[in-house]
C-alpha positions as CSV (number, residue, x, y, z in Angstrom):
1,X,0.0,0.0,0.0
2,X,1.2,3.5,-0.9
3,X,1.4,6.2,1.8
4,X,1.2,9.9,1.0
5,X,1.2,13.1,3.0
6,X,-0.5,16.3,1.9
7,X,2.8,18.0,1.4
8,X,5.7,16.0,0.1
9,X,9.0,17.7,1.1
10,X,12.0,17.0,-1.0
11,X,15.5,18.3,-0.9
12,X,16.5,20.0,-4.1
13,X,19.5,21.9,-5.3
14,X,18.6,24.9,-7.5
15,X,21.4,25.7,-9.9
16,X,21.8,28.8,-12.0
17,X,23.9,28.2,-15.1
18,X,25.7,30.3,-17.6
19,X,25.8,28.2,-20.7
20,X,29.3,27.9,-22.0
21,X,29.2,25.3,-24.7
22,X,27.6,22.0,-25.6
23,X,29.7,20.1,-23.1
24,X,29.7,22.2,-19.9
25,X,28.5,24.9,-17.7
26,X,29.9,27.7,-15.6
27,X,29.0,29.7,-12.5
28,X,27.3,26.9,-10.6
29,X,25.5,28.3,-7.5
30,X,23.7,26.3,-4.9
31,X,20.7,27.6,-2.9
32,X,18.3,26.2,-0.3
33,X,15.6,23.6,-0.2
34,X,12.1,23.9,-1.7
35,X,9.0,21.8,-1.3
36,X,6.6,20.3,-3.8
37,X,3.0,20.0,-2.7
38,X,1.1,16.8,-3.5
39,X,-2.0,18.1,-5.1
40,X,-3.9,14.8,-5.5
41,X,-3.5,11.2,-6.4
42,X,-4.7,10.3,-9.9
43,X,-7.3,7.6,-10.6
44,X,-6.3,4.2,-12.1
45,X,-7.7,5.2,-15.5
46,X,-4.8,7.6,-15.9
47,X,-2.1,5.8,-14.0
48,X,0.3,6.7,-16.8
49,X,-0.3,10.4,-17.0
50,X,2.2,11.3,-19.7
51,X,1.3,14.9,-20.6
52,X,-0.4,17.9,-19.2
53,X,-1.9,21.1,-20.6
54,X,-3.9,23.8,-18.7
55,X,-6.1,25.7,-21.1
56,X,-9.2,27.8,-20.6
57,X,-9.2,26.9,-16.9
58,X,-9.2,23.1,-17.6
59,X,-6.4,20.6,-16.9
60,X,-6.1,17.9,-19.5
61,X,-4.0,14.7,-19.4
62,X,-3.7,11.3,-21.2
63,X,-2.1,8.0,-20.9
64,X,0.9,6.9,-22.9
65,X,1.7,3.9,-25.1
66,X,-1.2,1.6,-25.7
67,X,-3.6,3.4,-23.5
68,X,-7.2,4.3,-24.3
69,X,-7.3,6.9,-27.2
70,X,-8.7,9.6,-25.0
71,X,-7.8,12.8,-23.2
72,X,-9.2,13.5,-19.7
73,X,-10.2,16.8,-18.1
74,X,-9.3,16.2,-14.4
75,X,-10.4,18.0,-11.2
76,X,-7.2,19.6,-9.9
77,X,-8.4,19.3,-6.3
78,X,-9.5,15.7,-6.3
79,X,-8.0,14.1,-9.4
80,X,-11.4,12.9,-10.5
81,X,-12.2,12.7,-14.2
82,X,-14.6,15.5,-15.1
83,X,-14.8,14.8,-18.8
84,X,-13.5,12.2,-21.3
85,X,-12.8,13.1,-24.9
86,X,-12.4,10.0,-27.1
87,X,-10.5,10.3,-30.4
88,X,-12.3,7.9,-32.8
89,X,-10.1,7.9,-35.8
90,X,-6.6,7.4,-34.3
91,X,-5.3,4.9,-31.7
92,X,-2.9,5.7,-28.9
93,X,0.3,4.3,-30.4
94,X,2.5,6.2,-28.0
95,X,1.0,9.5,-26.8
96,X,3.6,11.4,-24.9
97,X,2.6,15.1,-24.5
98,X,-0.2,17.5,-25.1
99,X,-0.4,21.3,-25.8
100,X,-3.0,23.8,-26.9
101,X,-3.7,27.2,-28.4
102,X,-6.9,29.2,-28.5
103,X,-8.6,27.0,-31.0
104,X,-7.0,23.5,-30.9
105,X,-5.6,20.8,-28.7
106,X,-2.5,18.9,-30.0
107,X,-1.6,15.4,-28.9
108,X,2.0,14.2,-29.6
109,X,1.9,10.6,-30.8
110,X,5.7,10.6,-31.2
111,X,7.0,8.3,-28.5
112,X,9.8,6.3,-30.1
113,X,11.6,4.3,-27.4
114,X,13.6,2.2,-29.8
115,X,14.0,4.7,-32.7
116,X,12.1,2.5,-35.1
117,X,8.9,4.4,-35.7
118,X,8.1,5.8,-39.2
119,X,4.5,6.9,-38.3
120,X,5.2,9.9,-36.0
121,X,2.4,12.4,-35.8
122,X,0.7,15.1,-33.8
123,X,-3.1,14.9,-33.6
124,X,-5.0,18.2,-33.9
125,X,-8.4,18.5,-32.2
126,X,-10.8,21.3,-32.7
127,X,-11.9,22.7,-29.3
128,X,-15.3,23.6,-30.7
129,X,-16.0,19.9,-31.2
130,X,-15.7,19.3,-27.4
131,X,-19.2,19.7,-26.1
132,X,-20.2,19.8,-22.5
133,X,-21.1,16.1,-22.3
134,X,-19.3,13.9,-19.9
135,X,-18.1,11.7,-22.7
136,X,-17.4,13.2,-26.1
137,X,-16.3,11.6,-29.4
138,X,-14.2,13.6,-31.8
139,X,-12.1,13.1,-34.9
140,X,-8.6,14.5,-35.2
141,X,-6.4,15.6,-38.1
142,X,-2.9,14.4,-38.3
143,X,0.3,16.4,-38.6
144,X,2.7,13.7,-39.7
145,X,6.4,14.1,-39.7
146,X,9.8,12.4,-39.9
147,X,13.3,13.5,-38.7
148,X,15.6,14.7,-41.5
149,X,18.6,13.8,-39.4
150,X,17.6,10.2,-38.8
151,X,18.8,7.7,-41.4
152,X,18.8,4.5,-39.3
153,X,15.8,2.7,-37.9
154,X,17.5,-0.2,-36.2
155,X,16.1,-1.0,-32.8
156,X,18.2,0.7,-30.2
157,X,17.2,1.7,-26.7
158,X,19.9,4.4,-26.6
159,X,18.7,6.2,-29.7
160,X,18.4,10.0,-29.9
161,X,15.1,10.1,-31.8
162,X,12.6,9.6,-29.0
163,X,10.4,12.6,-28.2
164,X,8.0,13.2,-25.3
165,X,7.6,17.0,-25.3
166,X,5.8,19.6,-27.4
167,X,4.7,23.2,-26.9
168,X,2.6,25.6,-29.0
169,X,3.9,29.0,-29.7
170,X,2.2,31.3,-32.2
171,X,1.9,29.4,-35.5
172,X,4.3,26.6,-34.7
173,X,4.7,23.5,-32.6
174,X,8.1,22.9,-31.0
175,X,9.3,19.4,-30.2
176,X,12.0,18.7,-27.6
177,X,13.7,15.3,-28.1
178,X,14.4,12.8,-25.4
179,X,17.9,11.7,-26.3
180,X,18.4,8.3,-24.7
181,X,22.0,8.2,-26.0
182,X,23.6,11.5,-25.1
183,X,21.1,12.9,-22.6
184,X,20.7,16.2,-24.5
185,X,17.6,17.6,-26.2
186,X,17.2,18.9,-29.7
187,X,14.5,21.2,-30.9
188,X,12.4,20.8,-34.0
189,X,9.9,23.3,-35.4
190,X,6.7,21.9,-37.0
191,X,3.8,23.6,-38.8
192,X,0.3,23.4,-37.3
193,X,-1.2,22.7,-40.7
194,X,-2.1,19.1,-41.1
195,X,0.1,17.4,-43.7
196,X,3.4,15.5,-43.9
197,X,6.7,17.1,-43.0
198,X,10.4,16.3,-42.8
199,X,11.9,18.4,-40.0
200,X,15.5,19.2,-38.9
201,X,16.7,20.4,-35.5
202,X,17.6,24.0,-35.3
203,X,19.2,24.1,-31.8
204,X,20.1,21.7,-29.0
205,X,21.0,21.8,-25.3
206,X,22.8,19.5,-22.8
207,X,20.0,19.0,-20.3
208,X,22.0,16.1,-18.6
209,X,18.9,13.9,-18.5
210,X,15.9,12.8,-20.4
211,X,13.3,15.4,-21.2
212,X,9.7,14.1,-20.8
213,X,7.5,17.1,-20.8
214,X,7.4,20.8,-21.7
215,X,5.3,23.9,-21.1
216,X,5.4,27.5,-22.3
217,X,4.1,30.5,-20.5
218,X,3.0,33.2,-22.9
219,X,2.7,35.7,-20.1
220,X,6.3,35.6,-19.0
221,X,7.9,34.1,-22.1
222,X,9.3,31.2,-20.0
223,X,9.9,27.6,-21.0
224,X,9.8,24.7,-18.5
225,X,11.2,21.3,-19.2
226,X,10.7,18.3,-16.9
227,X,12.3,14.9,-16.9
228,X,14.3,12.4,-15.0
229,X,17.7,10.7,-15.0
230,X,18.1,7.3,-16.7
231,X,18.0,5.6,-13.3
232,X,14.6,7.4,-12.5
233,X,15.9,7.8,-9.0
234,X,15.7,11.6,-9.3
235,X,13.9,14.1,-11.5
236,X,14.8,17.5,-12.7
237,X,13.2,20.7,-13.9
238,X,14.7,23.3,-16.3
239,X,13.4,26.9,-16.4
240,X,14.4,29.1,-19.3
241,X,13.6,32.8,-19.8
242,X,15.2,35.9,-21.2
243,X,15.5,34.4,-24.7
244,X,14.3,36.0,-28.0
245,X,11.9,34.4,-30.4
246,X,12.5,30.6,-30.3
247,X,16.1,30.6,-29.3
248,X,15.1,28.9,-26.0
249,X,18.6,28.3,-24.7
250,X,20.1,31.7,-25.4
251,X,18.8,33.4,-22.2
252,X,18.7,32.5,-18.5
253,X,18.7,28.8,-17.5
254,X,18.0,27.3,-14.1
255,X,18.1,23.6,-13.3
256,X,16.2,22.2,-10.2
257,X,17.1,18.8,-8.9
258,X,14.1,16.9,-7.6
259,X,13.7,13.7,-5.6
260,X,17.2,12.6,-4.7
261,X,16.0,9.7,-2.6
262,X,15.3,6.0,-3.0
263,X,11.9,6.4,-4.6
264,X,11.4,5.8,-8.3
265,X,10.2,8.9,-10.2
266,X,8.7,9.3,-13.7
267,X,7.8,12.9,-13.9
268,X,6.2,13.1,-17.3
269,X,3.8,16.0,-17.6
270,X,4.1,19.7,-16.9
271,X,1.8,22.7,-17.4
272,X,1.8,26.3,-16.2
273,X,-1.4,27.1,-14.2
274,X,-0.1,30.7,-13.8
275,X,3.2,32.5,-14.1
276,X,4.4,31.2,-10.7
277,X,2.6,27.8,-10.4
278,X,3.1,24.7,-12.4
279,X,1.4,21.3,-12.4
280,X,3.7,18.3,-12.6
281,X,2.4,14.7,-13.1
282,X,4.2,11.6,-12.1
283,X,3.4,8.2,-13.6
284,X,2.9,5.2,-11.4
285,X,6.1,3.4,-10.6
286,X,7.2,0.5,-8.3
287,X,7.1,2.8,-5.3
288,X,4.7,5.6,-6.2
289,X,1.1,5.9,-7.3
290,X,0.3,8.3,-10.2
291,X,-0.1,11.7,-8.7
292,X,-0.4,15.4,-9.5
293,X,2.0,17.8,-7.8
294,X,2.3,21.6,-7.7
295,X,5.5,23.5,-8.0
296,X,5.4,27.1,-6.8
297,X,8.2,29.3,-8.2
298,X,10.0,31.8,-6.1
299,X,8.7,35.3,-6.9
300,X,11.2,37.6,-8.4
């Protein structure tokens, strides 16, 4: 049986980095502890909450590989499912993240654990098709893509062509790779217009881990990346701001270490609720039940 407290206190080290090059950092400074609040446990139907998006006052999530082809609007206080939206025309091959703009919700079916997939896509759902019913059926349109820098599709668990993170900014979607080989992330820009695309990375960053979720705050022009180390013993959070346009790694960068204990962590989803509050979801593991956490940033 799993035991939880209302507030889960974890020791973290907040590090401010000045990026030097692709292999190192400078000016490493340590600060004090913070705490994450356990917001609520998640129901068994979404024990593998892999992505989060907070849009128009609603928090949406979904399961990952092989789960039901649906997204869920969850109550942020209780974790209960308030609404289920079923996508009728596409299965859940490996849904890994979700984002939104004013008119559409986008689901990233681009999980690629072994680097072998040739059917990568993002599903585009019209918000106007989501009625007030408890269970809603919709059809999605596909934005299909391939990586221009991938020329081998041999099964390899340490490949650099997995992806579990996407954000919507203006007219583009931005994908952040989960490099299982070098623990970096590369960024790809993708059109929101349904079609088929061949995309190339335009920047990269040494995150020193595996990025599993992303969120962008339009109010503060801040990017948040969440992930975990290969051992899943501890997680991390990157906060980026002060950048121009989509050069996400050209400004200020802060890394927060999370969960350096004996628990297993799979922090997969992240979403800004406001400029200082972020939801973070953790999938069920051998030691933890699936849960929703809150991270409150220090006010500047």
